[in-house]
Steps between C-alpha positions, in 0.01 A plus 500: 500500500761447771826498301622697197831452320642794303753384240722793407628763743554804279256792494191306384557226757568742784193710418290182488616408850427850626154493342422161654566641846328831426190320373469292815681175427649386831604146410833346405682711241796341318737708285714312246760676288855509373562856622378734775269784389689794345431795271578359156442818289799671663741236367525668159493851642641626831665173601724496193578868562601430860226719646344215697653198669384140526357583842303793357320267258301318769126539437414462869699531819544181699236615748250518214584147393460380858155659513387259230550210740602289204706185465785587260677262265758727333761363266249231409358440156165340429545193280137404444142556610270202544190413698731421791651850508813686391812286481831678553841419360601318818201269475291676764129520416292782644125444498255788518134580440584787263793588278634829363724468194733800486814352347550789259707473187852402396722711273537367148862425415705501182596139445789583268672691783428253777865416568654844446610713792384859496147421378227591747126493549329712765212349691618408849712662766783258421483611136522865603791440737695318227435774243586775745828324582597481132408865439721606789818367338539813286367668184360238267329458166155380604255353252139479615284261298138608512370857533204417722470663838756278676750538216446877483542538876822298495629707208415817690680381814807395300521840328468679833786282627716612209493194277476495122157357417343346190137388511383244244128460430354251251184705449504808279374720786573428869196429716262537206298198614447659842466877455452518122750603231474875556575495873741208448705723270505769769631248754759376251620856448607524863792267429664719235432813702701351784793360306387141447485346153169339402490244217147394401344256257787255520510174700803349669658212307771390744791594721877533471738368763617165631508520880369858536279698266681746274225598259143461380434391141196643327290338229613764248864397541616771736688419820473729803793490741393410853669461835163430663164392360166536677208309352165663565296275273198435718397236749302178506255406778637253756247220449713190438435376854125487426530222243259227604311728740185503289513879473471659156826664396555701180759779525413514868246347733155553347264670744167678477442871554533446874839323472342164584594180317249230401562368852353760742755395762785630279562860396786653302629856515776717356725422204402133492124563465332535162161637589175555314434871459169585662250650252774561238557135416823328404784395726795698630812428701603826666871505587489821700545598863149642528333177388703300752404753765127526420391154383546327839221700668250374242639147476512442876141621544392240245712225656346559842150518348550174313376659178562803277306779668716793390704581191836655417420781258763765560660647186863395465753752628878517508781748522866508401792723596737564210777759468359700789146508360184334630294320235144394590239303307153373588228324305523384139678667207296562185581663166319823591752670732484871577731732694276659761754689708863609481768480233630180342830659392567606859418143617243632748148421383186287529350301213154341496387199296146477368276249330194669346556794736500274807816533710696172503848594621730771632873550447720765660859606547584711805137606547376299799215724614316542168567132428336394826207731439435353155565146615200525735279532193596159361 
């Protein structure tokens, strides 16, 4: 294998390039991506709050990028993948012996608000810059649609910046599908405790406004006044460019437990990869920083070996900063959840999830040390 093309230059793509060099690949390395590598999780946290600048978001200093000895094609989008190679938007085709798919995911949008000013999504640096600019114009009525982690972090930042905030969640309990209803209710309670209004169990029906948004209409007939709207309604994997490639795609690129596609010359990592869970069975697409950071080491080893010789089997882990508190979760949530340390009412505790007395997951608020200790047992 003398040439590898990495398509996608965010965290998963960058880590793949670093792993290729660390694992002894000394051939031609081509990096293809719309944006340079930057720290995406900070966009909904410290960047909105003005604590970090665009320059601070860089994942690696320029010297570190130079050390990769890579050929960079930034500002370029992959249009298709065929037996001839990766074809870019300008018609250039880059051939390689191996390919890393790390194109991530794209924020889902609200079609009904497509032409209204003041409606934002938050996925890219450009998104964050535009939202930050609007928030800086003065106190505003901000409506956040979706109480997942991105929506909750945006709501937290907006409250800390002095804005009036309403969070709308279609599910009865925020984050119930991720951390379970009991811990989801605890997370939802942080909004009211910090002056944000949380409306649950009601979907959005439409928007008010002609040129600029003025309100959000709910399915129950209510209308919530809004100067700004932020839609945190999930993301879809960026796989359109793989149509006709022969790769299996179903809510992500389908890979085995080593992040390898049916073609051993092609691996997929990060948000775009839907991998087979080793020993547990089933498929999962992990949209978290840790998966994007850890999968490349396994995937690259398999790419260089030409077969799946190692597996990605780390329990999922993520964290979220909301209203000055650190929320952490690892593993899988089950119905049997027990408080094992601390006090829920004080919002400083650790909860453990069990299935037939076997530990499956850990959740914590502002308890990093006991969380980490218990996480090692997963």
